[in-house]
C-alpha positions as CSV (number, residue, x, y, z in Angstrom):
1,M,0.1,0.1,-0.1
2,S,1.4,3.4,-1.1
3,T,1.9,6.0,1.9
4,L,1.7,9.7,1.7
5,F,5.2,10.0,1.8
6,D,5.7,7.4,-1.4
7,D,2.7,9.5,-3.4
8,V,4.4,12.7,-2.6
9,A,8.2,11.5,-3.3
10,R,6.9,10.1,-6.8
11,R,5.3,13.5,-7.1
12,F,8.3,15.8,-6.4
13,A,10.4,13.4,-8.6
14,A,8.4,13.7,-11.3
15,G,7.7,17.5,-11.2
16,H,11.2,18.3,-10.8
17,A,12.7,16.2,-13.6
18,A,10.1,17.7,-16.2
19,A,10.6,21.1,-17.4
20,P,9.7,23.7,-14.9
21,P,6.3,25.2,-14.5
22,R,5.8,28.3,-15.1
23,L,6.8,30.1,-11.9
24,W,5.2,33.1,-9.6
25,T,8.2,35.4,-9.1
26,D,8.1,38.9,-7.6
27,P,9.1,41.5,-9.9
28,R,11.2,43.8,-7.3
29,I,14.2,40.7,-6.8
30,H,15.8,42.8,-9.8
31,E,16.8,45.4,-7.5
32,I,18.3,43.6,-5.0
33,E,21.8,42.6,-4.9
34,R,22.1,40.3,-2.1
35,F,19.9,38.0,-0.8
36,T,19.5,36.2,3.2
37,P,19.1,32.8,2.9
38,A,16.0,31.0,4.7
39,A,13.9,28.1,4.8
40,V,10.4,27.2,5.3
41,L,8.8,23.8,6.0
42,I,6.0,22.6,4.0
43,A,4.5,20.0,6.5
44,L,2.1,17.0,5.2
45,T,-0.3,14.9,7.4
46,E,-0.2,11.3,6.9
47,R,-4.0,10.8,6.6
48,E,-6.3,9.5,4.0
49,R,-6.8,13.5,3.1
50,P,-3.8,15.0,3.5
51,G,-3.5,18.6,5.1
52,M,-1.2,21.1,5.2
53,L,0.1,22.6,8.8
54,L,0.0,26.8,8.5
55,L,0.2,29.2,10.8
56,H,-0.9,32.7,11.6
57,R,1.9,35.4,12.8
58,P,1.2,37.3,15.9
59,S,-0.2,40.9,14.8
60,T,2.4,42.5,17.5
61,M,5.4,40.9,14.9
62,R,7.3,44.0,13.3
63,A,7.3,41.6,10.0
64,H,4.4,40.3,8.6
65,P,1.9,40.6,11.2
66,G,-0.7,38.8,11.0
67,Q,-0.2,36.8,8.3
68,I,-0.3,33.3,7.2
69,A,3.0,31.3,6.9
70,F,5.0,28.0,6.7
71,P,7.2,27.7,10.0
72,G,10.5,29.2,8.9
73,G,12.9,31.9,9.2
74,R,16.6,32.9,8.1
75,L,19.6,30.2,8.0
76,D,21.9,30.2,10.9
77,P,26.1,30.0,10.0
78,G,26.5,26.7,8.9
79,E,22.9,25.5,8.4
80,D,21.5,24.4,5.2
81,A,18.1,24.9,4.1
82,V,16.8,21.5,5.3
83,E,18.4,21.8,8.8
84,A,17.2,25.2,9.3
85,A,13.1,24.6,8.5
86,L,13.4,21.6,10.8
87,R,14.6,23.9,13.5
88,E,12.5,26.8,12.9
89,A,9.3,23.8,12.7
90,W,10.5,23.0,16.4
91,E,11.0,26.4,17.6
92,E,7.6,27.7,16.6
93,L,5.4,24.3,16.5
94,G,7.6,22.1,18.7
95,I,7.5,19.5,15.8
96,R,10.4,17.4,16.7
97,P,12.9,17.1,13.6
98,A,12.8,13.2,14.4
99,D,9.1,13.1,13.9
100,V,9.7,15.1,9.7
101,R,10.4,12.4,7.0
102,V,12.0,14.9,4.8
103,I,11.3,14.6,1.0
104,G,13.2,17.4,-0.6
105,T,14.0,20.9,-1.5
106,S,11.4,22.8,-4.0
107,D,11.9,25.8,-6.1
108,L,13.5,28.8,-4.2
109,Y,11.2,31.9,-3.8
110,R,13.1,35.4,-3.8
111,T,11.1,38.1,-1.9
112,G,11.1,41.8,-2.6
113,S,12.2,42.2,1.3
114,G,15.4,40.6,0.4
115,Y,15.1,36.8,1.1
116,E,15.9,33.7,-1.0
117,I,13.8,31.4,0.5
118,T,14.0,27.3,0.0
119,P,10.5,25.2,0.6
120,V,11.4,22.1,2.7
121,I,8.7,19.1,1.7
122,G,8.0,16.4,4.8
123,V,5.7,14.2,6.0
124,V,4.8,14.4,9.7
125,P,2.2,11.9,11.5
126,P,-1.8,13.0,11.7
127,D,-1.7,12.7,15.4
128,I,1.5,15.0,15.7
129,E,1.3,17.4,18.9
130,I,1.5,20.5,17.8
131,H,2.9,23.2,20.8
132,P,2.9,26.6,19.1
133,N,5.5,29.5,20.5
134,P,3.3,32.1,21.2
135,A,6.1,35.1,20.6
136,E,6.1,33.5,16.7
137,V,2.7,31.9,16.6
138,A,-0.9,33.3,17.1
139,Q,-2.5,30.2,16.0
140,W,-2.0,27.7,13.8
141,F,-4.5,25.3,11.5
142,E,-4.4,22.5,9.1
143,V,-5.3,22.7,5.1
144,P,-6.4,19.9,2.7
145,V,-2.9,19.7,0.6
146,D,-5.7,18.5,-2.3
147,F,-7.3,22.5,-1.7
148,V,-4.3,24.4,-1.9
149,L,-2.4,23.2,-4.3
150,D,-5.6,23.1,-6.6
151,P,-4.9,26.3,-9.0
152,A,-8.6,27.0,-8.9
153,N,-8.2,28.0,-5.6
154,Q,-5.4,30.2,-6.3
155,V,-7.1,34.0,-7.2
156,T,-5.0,36.7,-8.3
157,R,-5.1,39.8,-7.0
158,S,-3.6,42.9,-7.5
159,V,-3.2,46.1,-5.0
160,E,-1.6,49.4,-5.0
161,F,1.7,50.1,-2.9
162,E,4.4,52.6,-2.8
163,G,3.6,53.9,-5.8
164,R,3.1,50.5,-8.0
165,R,0.6,48.0,-8.6
166,H,1.8,44.3,-7.1
167,S,0.0,41.1,-7.9
168,F,-0.4,38.5,-6.1
169,V,-1.7,34.8,-5.5
170,E,-5.1,34.7,-3.0
171,I,-6.1,31.6,-1.6
172,A,-9.3,31.6,0.7
173,W,-10.1,28.6,3.3
174,N,-13.1,28.4,5.4
175,D,-12.6,25.5,7.9
176,G,-16.1,25.9,9.0
177,R,-15.0,28.3,12.2
178,Q,-13.0,31.3,10.8
179,D,-11.5,32.3,7.2
180,H,-7.9,31.9,6.5
181,V,-6.7,34.0,3.6
182,I,-3.4,32.6,2.2
183,W,-1.3,35.2,0.4
184,G,2.0,36.7,0.0
185,V,4.9,34.7,-0.2
186,T,3.4,31.9,1.1
187,G,0.7,31.9,-1.8
188,A,3.1,32.0,-4.4
189,I,5.0,29.5,-3.1
190,L,1.8,27.2,-2.8
191,H,1.1,28.5,-6.2
192,N,4.5,27.0,-7.5
193,L,4.4,23.9,-5.7
194,S,1.2,23.1,-7.3
195,G,3.0,23.4,-10.5
196,R,5.5,20.5,-9.4
197,L,3.4,18.5,-7.7
198,A,0.0,18.6,-9.9
199,W,-2.3,17.3,-7.0
200,H,-5.1,18.5,-8.9
201,E,-4.4,15.6,-11.6
202,A,-4.5,12.9,-9.6
């Protein structure tokens, strides 16, 4: 019987062996000379309808207050992307590195604020205990993978900011209790990942 790990690993290998899909990029990156390396963990839950773990940043944070994000952050000296993503997931959500089966890293995403983010894909148990760090996590939630990776649910929006019109991907999810609006860097990474995993084509 195929496990979620096997299924995602197969999709991951096939998606990265093919020609790159049309990736979402931030046009402001051409104005940046040096990027700060960072990594995020895209944690998929091993269940019949796989989920993905996301979090809301506290509204008091200086950077990206209130936004939905993956656990992650900048690389510490001597770390690679996988080590950084696992460390951040431990610090932010209490996910032990030993509980994550890492599949691989996906397409870099460079932000207009000067970060070069490596998404790390991993599978975690469905009953994994989450212990959010209140300094970095206002709340966490799980969204179905097939929902966020379906291009039909990825809507292109635009906004006027600092004299420019910026386009972004927005994914709206309601879990029956509240609305979760995913956008910005997280929306862009999910858009790019959906092209690699082609979940909607299953």
